[in-house]
C-alpha positions as CSV (number, residue, x, y, z in Angstrom):
1,M,-1.8,20.9,-3.5
2,L,-0.6,18.0,-5.6
3,Y,-3.0,16.9,-8.3
4,S,-3.6,13.2,-9.0
5,L,-5.8,11.2,-11.2
6,Q,-8.1,8.4,-10.0
7,L,-7.3,5.6,-12.4
8,Y,-10.9,4.4,-12.3
9,T,-11.5,7.4,-14.6
10,V,-9.6,5.6,-17.4
11,R,-10.6,2.0,-16.4
12,G,-11.5,1.0,-19.9
13,P,-8.2,1.9,-21.6
14,L,-6.3,0.7,-18.5
15,E,-7.8,-2.8,-18.7
16,T,-7.0,-2.9,-22.4
17,D,-3.5,-1.5,-22.3
18,L,-2.1,-0.7,-18.8
19,P,1.4,0.5,-19.7
20,G,0.1,2.6,-22.6
21,T,-2.6,4.2,-20.5
22,I,-0.2,5.1,-17.7
23,A,2.2,6.6,-20.2
24,R,-0.6,8.6,-21.7
25,V,-1.7,9.9,-18.3
26,A,1.9,11.0,-17.5
27,G,2.1,12.6,-20.9
28,L,-0.9,14.8,-20.1
29,G,1.1,16.3,-17.2
30,Y,-0.1,14.3,-14.2
31,A,2.6,13.6,-11.6
32,A,0.5,11.2,-9.5
33,V,-2.3,8.7,-9.8
34,E,-4.7,7.0,-7.4
35,P,-5.0,3.3,-8.3
36,Y,-8.1,1.2,-7.5
37,N,-8.5,-2.5,-6.8
38,F,-4.8,-2.6,-7.3
39,V,-3.9,-6.0,-5.8
40,A,-4.3,-8.0,-9.1
41,T,-2.3,-5.5,-11.2
42,A,0.3,-4.5,-8.6
43,D,3.4,-5.8,-10.4
44,A,2.5,-4.4,-13.9
45,L,1.3,-1.1,-12.4
46,A,4.4,-0.6,-10.3
47,E,6.5,-1.1,-13.4
48,A,4.4,1.4,-15.4
49,L,4.5,4.0,-12.6
50,R,8.3,3.7,-12.4
51,A,8.8,3.9,-16.1
52,N,6.8,7.1,-16.3
53,G,8.0,8.8,-13.1
54,L,4.5,8.7,-11.5
55,S,3.8,8.4,-7.8
56,A,0.7,6.9,-6.1
57,P,0.2,8.7,-2.8
58,S,-3.2,7.0,-2.3
59,G,-5.1,4.1,-3.5
60,H,-8.6,2.6,-3.3
61,A,-9.2,-0.9,-2.0
62,P,-12.0,-2.8,-0.3
63,L,-10.3,-2.9,3.1
64,L,-13.5,-4.0,4.9
65,R,-14.3,-6.7,2.4
66,A,-11.0,-8.3,1.4
67,D,-7.7,-9.6,2.7
68,Q,-6.1,-6.6,4.3
69,D,-2.6,-8.1,4.5
70,E,-2.7,-8.7,0.7
71,I,-3.9,-5.1,0.1
72,F,-1.2,-3.6,2.3
73,E,1.5,-5.7,0.7
74,A,0.4,-4.5,-2.8
75,A,0.2,-0.9,-1.6
76,R,3.7,-1.1,-0.2
77,K,4.9,-2.4,-3.6
78,L,3.3,0.6,-5.3
79,G,4.5,3.1,-2.8
80,I,0.9,3.9,-1.7
81,G,1.0,5.7,1.6
82,T,-2.7,5.8,2.3
83,V,-5.2,3.0,1.4
84,I,-8.8,4.3,1.2
85,D,-11.9,2.1,1.5
86,P,-14.1,3.6,-1.3
87,H,-17.5,2.2,-0.3
88,V,-19.6,0.8,2.6
89,D,-23.1,-0.1,1.5
90,R,-25.7,2.6,2.0
91,A,-27.7,0.3,4.2
92,R,-25.0,0.6,6.9
93,W,-25.4,4.4,7.3
94,T,-28.9,4.7,8.8
95,T,-28.1,4.2,12.6
96,E,-25.3,5.4,14.8
97,E,-24.8,1.8,15.9
98,D,-24.0,0.7,12.3
99,I,-21.9,3.8,11.7
100,K,-19.9,3.1,14.9
101,A,-19.4,-0.5,13.7
102,T,-17.9,0.8,10.4
103,A,-15.7,3.2,12.3
104,E,-14.4,0.4,14.5
105,A,-13.7,-1.7,11.5
106,L,-11.7,1.2,9.9
107,N,-9.9,1.8,13.2
108,A,-8.9,-1.9,13.2
109,A,-7.7,-1.7,9.6
110,A,-5.7,1.3,10.5
111,R,-3.9,-0.6,13.3
112,K,-3.0,-3.3,10.8
113,G,-2.0,-0.8,8.2
114,A,0.4,0.9,10.7
115,E,2.3,-2.4,10.8
116,Y,3.1,-1.8,7.1
117,G,3.7,1.9,7.5
118,I,0.5,2.7,5.7
119,R,-2.4,5.0,6.7
120,V,-6.1,4.1,6.2
121,G,-8.9,6.4,5.0
122,Y,-12.5,6.4,3.9
123,H,-14.1,7.9,0.8
124,N,-17.7,9.0,0.6
125,H,-20.5,8.9,-2.0
126,E,-23.7,11.0,-1.8
127,F,-25.7,8.8,0.6
128,E,-23.3,9.4,3.6
129,L,-24.3,13.1,3.4
130,E,-28.0,12.6,2.4
131,T,-28.6,10.4,5.5
132,R,-28.9,12.3,8.7
133,V,-28.4,10.6,12.1
134,G,-29.1,12.7,15.2
135,G,-29.3,15.8,13.1
136,R,-25.9,15.3,11.5
137,A,-24.7,13.9,8.2
138,A,-23.8,10.3,8.6
139,L,-20.2,11.0,7.4
140,E,-19.7,13.5,10.2
141,V,-21.1,10.9,12.7
142,L,-18.4,8.5,11.3
143,A,-15.7,11.1,11.8
144,G,-16.6,11.4,15.4
145,H,-16.0,7.7,16.0
146,L,-12.8,7.3,14.0
147,D,-9.4,7.1,15.7
148,P,-7.2,10.2,14.9
149,E,-5.0,8.0,12.6
150,V,-7.9,7.4,10.2
151,V,-8.3,10.1,7.5
152,L,-11.1,11.0,5.1
153,E,-11.0,11.5,1.4
154,V,-14.0,13.7,0.7
155,D,-15.5,13.3,-2.7
156,T,-16.6,16.9,-3.0
157,Y,-18.9,16.3,-5.9
158,W,-20.9,13.6,-4.3
159,A,-21.0,15.6,-1.1
160,A,-22.7,18.4,-3.1
161,V,-25.1,15.9,-4.8
162,G,-25.9,14.8,-1.3
163,G,-27.1,18.3,-0.4
164,E,-24.0,19.6,1.4
165,D,-22.0,22.8,0.8
166,A,-18.8,21.0,0.0
167,A,-16.5,23.8,1.1
168,A,-18.4,24.2,4.4
169,L,-18.2,20.5,5.0
170,L,-14.4,20.5,4.5
171,R,-14.1,23.3,7.0
172,R,-16.2,21.5,9.6
173,L,-14.2,18.2,9.1
174,G,-10.9,20.1,9.4
175,D,-7.6,18.3,9.4
176,R,-9.4,14.9,9.3
177,V,-9.5,15.4,5.5
178,R,-6.2,14.7,3.8
179,F,-7.5,13.9,0.3
180,I,-10.4,15.2,-1.8
181,H,-11.9,14.1,-5.1
182,I,-12.3,17.0,-7.5
183,K,-14.9,16.5,-10.1
184,D,-17.6,18.5,-11.8
185,G,-21.0,18.3,-13.5
186,P,-24.6,19.4,-13.1
187,L,-24.9,17.9,-9.6
188,T,-27.0,14.9,-10.6
189,K,-26.7,11.3,-9.6
190,E,-26.1,10.2,-13.2
191,D,-22.4,9.4,-13.7
192,K,-22.4,10.2,-17.4
193,D,-23.5,13.7,-16.7
194,Q,-20.1,14.5,-15.2
195,V,-17.8,16.8,-17.1
196,A,-14.2,18.1,-17.0
197,V,-13.3,20.1,-13.9
198,G,-14.3,23.7,-14.4
199,A,-17.0,22.9,-16.9
200,G,-19.9,22.2,-14.5
201,K,-21.7,23.7,-11.5
202,M,-19.1,22.9,-8.7
203,P,-17.6,25.9,-6.9
204,V,-14.2,24.3,-7.5
205,W,-12.0,27.1,-6.2
206,D,-14.1,27.6,-3.1
207,V,-13.6,23.9,-2.4
208,I,-9.9,24.1,-2.9
209,E,-9.6,27.1,-0.7
210,A,-11.4,25.3,2.0
211,A,-9.2,22.3,1.8
212,A,-6.5,23.6,4.1
213,S,-5.2,20.3,5.3
214,V,-5.5,18.4,2.0
215,E,-2.4,16.8,0.7
216,V,-3.7,15.6,-2.7
217,G,-6.6,16.7,-4.9
218,V,-7.7,13.7,-7.0
219,V,-9.3,14.4,-10.3
220,E,-12.0,11.9,-11.1
221,L,-14.9,11.3,-13.5
222,D,-17.0,8.3,-12.7
223,D,-18.1,8.3,-16.4
224,F,-18.2,10.7,-19.3
225,S,-20.1,10.8,-22.6
226,G,-17.1,12.1,-24.7
227,D,-13.4,11.2,-25.0
228,I,-12.3,10.6,-21.4
229,F,-8.7,11.7,-22.1
230,D,-10.0,15.1,-23.3
231,A,-11.8,15.5,-20.0
232,V,-8.8,14.3,-18.0
233,A,-6.5,16.7,-19.8
234,D,-8.9,19.7,-19.6
235,S,-9.4,19.1,-15.9
236,L,-5.7,19.3,-15.2
237,T,-5.2,22.4,-17.4
238,Y,-8.0,24.2,-15.6
239,L,-6.5,23.4,-12.1
240,K,-3.0,24.3,-13.1
241,A,-4.1,27.6,-14.6
242,G,-5.4,28.7,-11.2
243,K,-8.4,30.6,-9.9
244,N,-7.9,33.8,-11.8
245,A,-7.0,32.4,-15.2
């Protein structure tokens, strides 16, 4: 599995010094990143990625709330092969009708993305797993309405916070899941509680072993109370060392 870093993790430094932050991420040993809201910074980011030998297999963008052509053009400039919508409001997950409407919107986005040679996906938070519709987690209801071309990026930490066994969820969703977010912490909803991968309560290796169809494991911290680069570095060191280290 290729390990990537969600650049939202280092959003503060990135907004202050984009080239320097990308260089620092590369210096820590990351070979790939996952940009977010990348339309505005596409030119500068593309230059920084090239300068540091980094790829961007995936990226987050509000496909269902912004200009899709603009997003796909920027994604193509950055070499992003899969654009993932990171958030549909929690109010839209309470009925199958609403979930089906979201699936149809993602399916339409995927058809447009295909014109650019770009795949479309969706990324969860905790509420898509907490909410049950017809006895199933709302995220699994969504998966049932998605065209085969649309993939999922399962945020395994938020899935666990939402009450799921993240590894079991991955096995149920099967090859629909092409990306995962790997993060750790005490399984609370407080972002600042998150810690470096391997330092919290997540069964990280169980999750990775269940991720049979996953192409990229994306390290992310939504927030952190210490030096974020320490957590970013420690996370990659832990993952690269392997299960039995």
